[in-house]
N, C-alpha and C positions, 0 to 999 in steps of 0.2 A: 824656435825652429817648428815647422809643420811636419810631422812625420805620419804618413800612410802606408799600411801593408795593405797589398791588392793582388786578387786570384782574377788575373784577365784571361780566360779560354786556356785553363791549365797552366799558365806561367805565372809564378809567384814571384812578385818582386817588392821592392818597397823606396820608396818614393820620398824625400824630405826637402820641405821650401825652406832656405834661409830667413831670419830674421829682414823684413825690407830694410831697416836703419843700418845694419850690418852691410848686406849686399849694396845700398845706394852709396855708402861713404868708399866701399873698395873699388867699384867699377863704375860711380860716377855716372857720366854719359851714356855708356855702353851697357848695354845687356849683360847680364850677369850669366856666367856660363854655364853650361850642363854637365855635369860629369857623370859619365857613365862606368859603375864597377862590374867588373866581371871576375867572381871569386873564382877560388881553387875547387876543384874538386871535394865535397863533403864540407867545404866552408858554410858555417853558421852565419846566421845574419848578424851577431853577436859582436862575432870575429870583424865583418865586413863593415861593420857599421863605427869602428875605429878609423879605418880608413875614411870613410865618407867622411869623418866629421874634420877630419884635413882641409878638406874643400867647404865642407860647411859653416867653417869659422871664418872662411876668407868670403861668404856671401854669395855661394855657387848652390844651385838645385844639385841633387845627387840622385841617381837611380841605381840602386844595387839590384841584382842579380847573380845566381849562381848555380850552371845546370844541375841536372839530376845525376845523379851518378849512375844509374845504368845507360844513362845517355852517353855519357863521358867513355867509361870501362868498358860497354857492352855494344851501343851503338854504332861508335864512331869506331871502334876495332873492327865490325864486319863492315864497315864500310857503308852504313846504313844513314843519310842526310837527317836526321831527325831535326839536328841542331839548324838545317838551314830554316825550318819552319819558326824555332823558336827565334830566331836572328829577325824574323818579320815582326813577329810580335811583339819584341822588346822594341823595334824601331817606332811601330804606329804608337805605344806608348808615349812619345815625344809629341804626337799630334793629340792623342786624348787627352792631356794637359796644357794642348796649344802653347808649348815652349818649341816648336820645331824651325822658330827663326832666330832662336839662339845658339850663340857657339857651342859647340858640340864636342866633348874631351872625353879619350877613354883612359882609363884604368885597370889595366889585366893582370892576372894571376894566374902565373902556372901553365900546363899545358891545357887545363878544365877550363880556363876563361879564355885562351888563345884559340882554342878552336871554335868556338861561339864567334870570336873576335873573327877568324877567317871567314864565315859566312856574312856576317854582317859586310866588313870590306868589299864582299862580292856583291851583296847589294847593293851597295853604294855607288860601285862601279856599274851596274847592270839594269838597275830597275828604277825608270822615270820617276815613278811614284816618290821617291827618296834623293831625288836630282838635287833639290834646292837645300837640302839637309848642310851645315855648313860646318866641316870636322877641322878642327884647329890643330891637335896633338893627340897622343898617345903616351902614357906611361906602362911600360911592360915589366913586369915585375917576377923575376924566376921562369924565364920562357923564353924562346920556344927549345922543345927539344924534339930528337926525330929519333925513332928506332933503340931507343936504350932502354932493352926489354929489364934490365936488372934493376933501373930508376922507376920504371912505371910497375914494376912488383914491390918497389918500398913505395910508392904512393898509394897504390892500395892497402896494402900492409896497414898503414898509417889510417888510410880514411875508416877503414871497416873497425878499428879500435878493438879492445882488448875483451870487449865483452860478448863477441859474437862467439860461438862453438868454433871451438877449436878445429873438430873437423869437417864442417864446413867451410873455415878460413882456409884450410890445406885443399879444399876441392877447387874453391872460388879462383884461389892464386896460380893453380896448376891450370885448370881451364884459360883463364886468362894469358896465363906465361906460353902456352902452346898456340894460343889463336893470336897473339900479340908476333911470335918468332913465325909464325907461319905467313901471315898476310900482310906485316910491316917489313919481313926481313927475307926471308925464303921465297915469296911470292910476291914480292914487290915490285923488279923489274917488270912483271906482267899488270898487275893489279894497280898501279900508277896511272896507267891510263885510261882504268875504271873510275878511280876513285883516289885523287890524289891527297896525299895527308896535308893537315894543316900547315907544316913548316915548308915543304914545298910548294905548296900553293901561295903562299905570302911572299916565299922568297923570289919566285917567278915571278907573280906579280903583287909586288908589295902597294900599300897605298901612298900617296903623295906628302902625307902630309907630316910635321915633325914627328919625330919618336925619341922616345928616353929610355934604353933597356937600363934594368938594375938588377944586376947579378952576384954570384958567388963563387969562385973558385971552389969552396969548400962544399959546396951544394952537391950532395948524393944523389938528388933527383932527375936531374936537370945539368946535363955536362955543360960546363964553362965554353967550352971548344965552339959549341953549336950555336952556344948565344954570340961568340964572336963573331963567328962567320956570319951568321944572319947579319950583324952590326956589318961588316967587310963590304956583302956584296951590297946591300943598302945605300952604303956611302959609293959604291961603283954606279949604283946607279941612280944618283943624284940627289937621293932623299935626304932632306935633313934629319941626322940621326947622332945622339952623342949616346955613352954608356957611363957606365961605373961599377966597378969592381969593388964589393965591401969584402972580399975576402974571407972572410972568418965565420963567415952566417951561414946558418943550414937553410934548407929549402924554405923559400915564403918566410922567412926569419928576420931581414933587415931590419922593420920596422921595430921588431920586438926589441932588437939589440942595439938599434942607433935610432931612436925614435926622432930626437931634435933635427940629425944628419938629414934621416928619410924624408922628414915631414919639408925643411927646409929647400931640400930638391924637388921633390914633387910642386911646390909651391910657385918657387923661382921659374920654374920650365913652364908650369902653365901662364904665369904671366909675361915671359916670354914669347909662348904662342899665343896669346892674346894681342898682344902689341904687333906683333907678325900680321897676324891677321887682320887687323885695324889698318895696318897699313897697304896691305893688298886690296881691303876693300875699298880705301880711301883713290887710289889708282885706278880699281876698276870704274867710280863714280865719274873720275875726271876723264877718262878714257871715252867714258860713253859722252859724257856732256861735250866733248870737243867733235864726236864724231853727228 
């Protein structure tokens, strides 16, 4: 595999190209998918690479990116759409490496990844520059959640880690809790008209491609009922969606606890999305030829 770490206008990402033999054997006459993995807040490259290998071993190109902590916990909390510019740069990476004509597949982790995914979806819906990109599906791991102040605090506490000064940790947690509570709970009936949160934005205008939600009732950061409500809403809107409850696993820990089952679900879903996409493309070409 050819792996490269790049910094492109302040966006640090990792792109990995699979062995040509593996790719050709698995995908044969079709172009290999490009899987974009969006990490959870505080996610390290070494953590995301474990998930990347799920797809690299299947002959996929992978692009890994994790939004900075300050962007996830501060900018977005105050309604500043910093991730919108990040989403633009991330999609431009596909053109930089000339893989924009390949099938695109997303794997999103927690609210940190889902916030960025929200802006990617909006760009794909509204920007003509990206209208030719062919997204075939998405896996969503431990997301999305909305208005869970306690869960957000748990996520921030885990992200800060034990090495940070206890007084500084306490100050940051208090400031974050007050901000989230005011903007996302007390004032949200007003602020939602200015800046919808990621949950409401994609619940109102979801992407049409197939989606698989992996979650757990034991998750103390993302409430399972909010994931299930999102799945129910997408189903009502006619979006192809599936979900699986790991029941006992902690936040973003499904792969760690059940690696074989997790890997199989992701690979089977990708294969199904590829088959559906190829069938759709054949129908489109047939329709054009008839005209």
